[in-house]
C-alpha positions as MATLAB code, in Angstrom:
seq = 'MVTLGHYLVVSGALFALGLAGVIARRNILIIYMCLEMMLSAANLTLVAFSRFHLVDHLPDYGAQALVFFTITVAAAEVAVGLAIIVALFRSRQSVDVDSITKLQG';
ca = [
     -13.834   36.898   15.987;
     -17.078   35.819   14.353;
     -17.186   36.481   10.623;
     -19.924   36.464    8.020;
     -18.846   32.973    6.996;
     -19.639   31.625   10.457;
     -23.159   32.992   10.286;
     -23.655   31.581    6.793;
     -22.460   28.124    7.877;
     -24.913   28.079   10.793;
     -27.703   29.355    8.571;
     -26.930   26.764    5.900;
     -26.874   23.985    8.493;
     -30.251   25.098    9.904;
     -31.735   25.295    6.427;
     -30.366   21.853    5.471;
     -31.675   20.340    8.708;
     -35.101   21.855    8.064;
     -35.113   20.612    4.465;
     -34.144   17.115    5.586;
     -37.000   17.167    8.089;
     -39.509   18.253    5.450;
     -38.388   15.523    3.070;
     -37.989   12.670    5.562;
     -40.866   13.108    8.020;
     -44.499   12.062    7.663;
     -45.956   13.930   10.633;
     -47.461   17.203    9.444;
     -46.566   19.019   12.686;
     -42.899   18.082   12.357;
     -42.953   19.175    8.712;
     -44.473   22.488    9.740;
     -41.799   23.053   12.396;
     -39.085   22.248    9.859;
     -40.556   24.795    7.448;
     -40.399   27.395   10.201;
     -36.778   26.423   10.863;
     -35.992   27.031    7.195;
     -37.618   30.475    7.419;
     -35.546   31.256   10.518;
     -32.379   30.250    8.665;
     -33.249   32.687    5.882;
     -33.860   35.416    8.484;
     -30.479   34.695   10.062;
     -28.828   35.113    6.677;
     -30.573   38.443    6.128;
     -29.507   39.753    9.526;
     -25.919   38.563    9.012;
     -25.622   40.274    5.635;
     -27.196   43.400    7.086;
     -24.721   43.421    9.972;
     -21.649   43.067    7.793;
     -22.759   45.481    5.036;
     -21.579   48.836    6.335;
     -22.920   52.197    5.166;
     -20.970   55.159    6.547;
     -19.336   52.815    9.093;
     -22.747   51.742   10.421;
     -24.641   48.501    9.743;
     -27.291   48.657    7.028;
     -30.542   48.098    8.885;
     -32.736   47.643    5.795;
     -32.563   43.842    5.868;
     -33.181   43.780    9.596;
     -36.393   45.734    9.055;
     -37.381   43.134    6.439;
     -36.797   40.400    9.034;
     -39.359   42.014   11.341;
     -41.926   41.858    8.557;
     -41.122   38.220    7.799;
     -41.449   37.349   11.492;
     -44.858   39.036   11.518;
     -45.955   37.089    8.448;
     -44.600   33.877   10.003;
     -46.679   34.482   13.142;
     -49.826   34.849   11.048;
     -48.807   31.769    9.060;
     -48.454   29.758   12.255;
     -51.919   30.762   13.430;
     -53.570   29.841   10.130;
     -51.448   26.723    9.598;
     -52.125   25.310   13.036;
     -55.862   25.970   12.599;
     -55.775   23.977    9.352;
     -53.807   21.176   11.001;
     -56.298   21.008   13.899;
     -59.210   20.900   11.429;
     -57.516   18.093    9.486;
     -56.866   16.187   12.696;
     -60.493   16.502   13.748;
     -61.727   15.184   10.429;
     -59.103   12.436    9.869;
     -57.998   11.642   13.456;
     -54.392   11.604   12.228;
     -51.552   14.003   11.456;
     -49.856   11.546    9.096;
     -49.302   13.053    5.640;
     -50.201    9.814    3.836;
     -53.643    9.637    5.428;
     -54.325   13.298    4.652;
     -53.311   13.167    0.991;
     -55.795   10.426    0.122;
     -58.759   12.842    0.438;
     -61.290   10.047    0.416;
     -64.243   10.016    2.779;
];
C-alpha cells in the first residue's frame, strides 16, 4: 500500500534533483526545466496531502483545486519565460548563463 511518506519521498527527490540542476547547470533552458520540475514536486506534495487529509471520509479537494491554479500559472510562466529566452538568444547568440549575465554590448 502506498502511504503519504512514499509520495513525500518522491516529491523530495524531484525537488532535490531540480535544485541540483538549477545550481549546477549553466544552460538557461536546463535551468528553466529544473525550475518547472521543482514546481511539479510542490504540486505533487499538495495533491498527496490533499488525498490523505480526509473530511467526512472523503479526500479534501481544496489543495487539488490550488494545484489547477498553479498549473495554469506555470503554463503562462512557460510562455513568457520561453519568449524571454528566445529574445536573449537572438541578441546574444547563446543560452549560457555566464554570457547573459555580463550585460555588455
